[in-house]
N, C-alpha and C positions, 0 to 999 in steps of 0.2 A: 564457662561450660555450656550454659544455655544458648549463648550465641553460636557456639560450634554446632550444637545439636540442631538449632533452627536453620543455620546455614546449610548444613548437610541435608536436612529434610527438603529445603527449598531447591537445592541442587538436584536431588533425586527426582523431585516432582517435575522439573523441567527437562532433565536429560534422559530419564528412563524412556518416556514416550518416543523421543527422537531416536535413541539407540534401538528401540524395539522396531520402529518403522524401517530403519536402515537394515536391520537383520532380516526382517521379513522381505525386503526388496531383493535380497540375494538368494531367496529360497524359490524352488520350483512352485508353480501354481498349484499343483496337486498336493504338495506338502502343506501349503498354507490352509487349504480348505479341509484337509483330512484331520482326523483325531490325532492328538500328539502321540508320536511313536518314537521312542529313543533311538531306534535304528535308522530313522530317516530325518529326524527333526533337525539335525545339525548339518544336513546336506546343503551346500551353498553352491551357487552358480551365478555367472554373469549374463546368462542368456536373456534375462528380462530386459536389461539395459541395452544389450545388443539388438534385440528385437524391436525395441522402441526407436532406436536410432536408424536401423535399416529397414524397418517395416513400412507398410503403406500408410500409416497413420499421420505422417508428416509432423511428428512431434517436434523435430528441430525447428521447422518453420513456425510452429505454435509458440515455442519458447522465444524465438526472435520477435514474433508479433507481440507477445506479452512484455518483452523488454522494451520495445519501442513505445507501447502504450503506457507502461508504468513509468519509465524515465521521462517521457514527455509530460505526463500528468503531474509528476513530482515537480518538474521544472516550472511548468506553467502555473500550477497552484501556488508554489512558493513565491513567484514574482508577483502575481496578482494579490495574494494575501499580504505580502509585505507592503505593497502600495496602499491597499485598503486599510491595513492595520495602522500604518503611519498616519493616514488621513483621519481615522477615528480617534487616534491618541493625541494628535497635535493640533488639529484644526477644530475650532469651536464654531459651530453653526447651529441654527435653531432646530433643524430636524435631525441633528446628529444622534442624540439618544434614541429617538424613535427608530431611525434606520438601523442602528446597531441592535436594538431590541428585536427588530424583524429578522436580522441576520441570525441572531441566536435562536429565535423561535423557529426558524426554518430547519434547524438541526433536529427538531422533534418531529418533522414530517418525513416519514420513510419514502424513499424514492419509488418504492413499489406502488404507492398510492397514486402516483402521477405518471406511471410508466406508459399507459396507453396514450394519453394526450402528448406526452413527450415523444413517443414513437411517431405519432402523426405529424408533429411539428418537424422532427428531424427528417422524416421521409419527404415532406414538402420542400425542405431545404437541401434535399439530395445528400444527406449526411449519413444515411444508412449504408451498410456494406462498405464502411470506410473506417480505417483506423483513426483518421483525424476526427471523425464524428465521435468515436468512442472516447478519444482523449478529451474532447469538449464535454462529453457526458460525465466522465469521471471527475474532471476538474470542477464542474458545477456542483456535483454531489459533495466533494471534499472541501470546497472553498469556505463555507461557513465556519467550520472548525479551524481552518487555517487563519481566517480573519480574527477569530477570537484569540488564538494563541499569539499572533503577531501584535495585535492591539495591546495585550497585556505585556508583551516584551518591550514595546516602545514606551508604554506607560511607566515601566520600572526604571527607565533611563532618565537621569536628571536633565531637566530642560536647560540648565546652565551650560551644558556642553554644546548644545545647538546655538545658544545665544553667543557664546564665544566664537564659534565658527562663523556665524553670520557677521559678526564684527570684523572678522578677518577677510570677509568678502566671499566666503564659500556659498555656492548655490545649494538649494535644497537637495538636488540629486547628488551633489558632491558630499554633502553632509551624511546622507544615508549610506552611500557606497564607501566612504572613507572613514568618517568619524564614528558613526553608529554601527557600522558593519561588525566590528569585533564583539560588540556588546549584544547584538541580536542573533549571533550565530546559533546559540542553543535553540532559540525559538524557530529560526528558519530550518534548522536540521530536524526539529520535531515535525514541522509541517511537511517537509520533503519526505521524511521517513513514513509518516502516517499516510500521505497520499500515495507513495510508492506501494506500500503493503496493501492498501485498499484497492488500488488498480490492478495489482498483480494477482490478487485472489478474487476479484470481482467476476461473478458468473452470470447472473441473471441479465444484466445489461448487455453483456457480450453475446449471450444467447439470443436476445431479442433483436439487437441491431445488426447482427452479422449472419448472413446466410451462405456466403462464399466460404467453402472449406479451407481455401488457401489463406483466409484472413482470420481463422479461428485462433483465439488466445488459448493459453495452456489449460485453464480450468474447463473450457468447453471441449478441447481435444481429449482431455482425460476422461470425460464422460462418454466419449465415443470409442473408448478403448474396450470394445467388446469383441470377443473371438468365439469361434465355434458356432454351433447351430442353435436356433431359438434364443439368440441373444445371451448365451452363457457368458458371464463375465470372467475374464482371466485376472484374478486378484494379484498375481505376480506382476503383471503389467501395471495395475493400479498402484501397487506399493512402490514400484520403481519410479513411476511417474510422479507420485507424491513426494518422493525423496528429491527428485529433480526440482519440483516446484518449491520445496522448502529451503533449498540451498541458498538462493539469493536473500530470502527473508532472514535466515539465521545470520548470514555473513553481514548483511547491512545493519541489522539490529545490534549485533555485537560491536561493530565498528562505531556506531553512532549512539551507543547506549548512554554514555555520560551526557551527551548533548540532549538526548531525548528526555532524560530525567530533569535536567536543568531547565529545559524549555517548558515542560509541563508545570514546573514550580515557579517559573517567572510570572510575576504579577499576582502571586497568590495573596500577598499582603497589600500591595499598592495597586490601584487601578480597579 
């Protein structure tokens, strides 16, 4: 009974905000900001989504930019974190513990603290106003967490599997891609999901490094969804844009949830 009550409560905590946002997104803007009125509260319309798609805000282009940045960040972060995590878990070298401690310590430094020198460096390298530069920025920010997860994932795998593969003549790359791959999928999925969600919702970096409106990502484009005079905000547009923004996050998390939980738990005892 307690499990049913707890499960129902957790279900409501997570689903009610999503359902409320979806309901608000199909309401007219004047109904959203007005006092609740039973006569108009349940009026629904698809005008908010139509206006976002056909309006001058280029939201479709922003969604495409966000997908490019988020998918590229997830892929690049996963590959680099897998290589670095394998090195920290399997190779023994004198400075290994110190380097790994520095990687973990870098997670405690917010990127906002180094945003100005980072912008100057990227501007010198001509990586501002570039989706590729934004991908590199997001990868750099998410890489320490990815290395931590993949190092723990590799540490939880028995070394005897690699020894047997080495005896059979397999190279290190072949061992990682063929022998260890099924065992580290939860960790890799965790890194990819974490990097995707972080890049998809990242706002300050995109706002700082991008000035071309055609390159704006979805969070930056949503901030610019202002209609009317004196900067009045159309909350119907904001609600509809927020629903569009949360769809990939919800779908991806539901699809990879079991891998995400297993990946976070990998290495919790060993390593």
